C-alpha angles and dihedrals in degrees: 000000000000121000091248092053091047091053091048092050092048091049091052092049092050092050096250100173093199092058094043095050093044090051091052091049093235097126137024117256092227091059091050090059093059112105117232113216124195124205128201111259116245095199133049121252106236094194092051091049090055091050092050090055093046100046133042119210116243091220095052096149111132092010090116131037135184114225119180088348092299128121114244124175111219098195139092116336096003092050088054090047092051093049088052093049093248097124118083125207093276093052095256111150114223121207118264090230140348129251092206127040104237092201088075090070124088124215094219144003117309091212136012107267129196120242110276128227127285124251125249119237107243095190117314091338094135090114090054096043093051091052092048091050092051092049093043091058096045100111102213092046096040095049091050091048091050090055088059091217095139099054091049091062103024117141097184098083131220095329095059107134092203090057090051091049091047089055090047093052091048090053096042094051095040117116088224093070115081103148127061117283134211118233092214096150091060098037089050090056096047090122089060090058096043126359093204095055120095131204110245094027125104112249137182114272095210092050091049091049092054093046093046092052088048088053089052088052093051090052092050092050094050110125093017122114107268090215093061115129113283092231090057091049086058092063099076126117092269094051093045088057106033103014130100137141135260121213122209110193125187115193121197111227091205103054103007093241113160122210114194128196122185126202130178118248133199095175142000124230113217127191104221101160103154091348143082135262091252091054090044091055091048089051091048091055097038112129117248121214115225109204145126108020091358098057121148126238105230113217092214099043091039090215141088111277141166110266144170122237123197133178117209138164102255097183120021119219121232088247115031112206115206124195107204112212103200097169132055 
């Protein structure tokens, strides 16, 4: 038998797919010599994520590990994150990179500024005026707006709400303004913030704040791939100022297994009816016992068990926004 025939026979015995396919004439030998290179994905696969939630692998051994008593999923996106050093000890996935350099933000005022003018009521716009005043006197945001960095590089066009707010802050904190001013450019674009809100009608200030910050976020993400990783989307100017993360941890009382879930926050709602903010925060983070009809199915024990669930603020924002719920 010739050397070539011996090599071909040995390759077939060892399961060499290149030799087998070439022998069967199903693929050209030149194509088999081409090297296939794989690169690490930079974005999550939404379809694959949905499939992972819908189906459970039969051979699931080793799919989950417990490190330092904390649940970490070693599959798909989180496996990639761990290999890239993006997962911390609690299982929180950090962004691969940031859209906005946080070092540009200040923690306080650069200079002592006089109190700015009041805002005219343009027809039941108290809810809007109060939100604008709060944001105008938020040091990190106001100082960045005064630098006019955003408008110089804005890609959202003339209807950018962050550009309108930047102009408002520049006017409100200008030494030239002594009398009250009218925020007409923002009131006139109320529909761009929330389609269901009407000029002349009383609206909820907290709802308007959330929608206005969302409008800022949309402006900042203009021109950026909408499929970009969610964690990276949470690295804009608005999230660097107002954004943080909540941690919901469920601890199995039987095996001590901890399951952590992290969600972004832009504010925290506290029930302070007849109480104080400090007591409201303690109530917000108070552990909840899951037992009886509300038992928890532990992923490690694979059975219903008694457990403890606790909500905490895992990462504090620079500016923590509290919604005070004074009424039940």
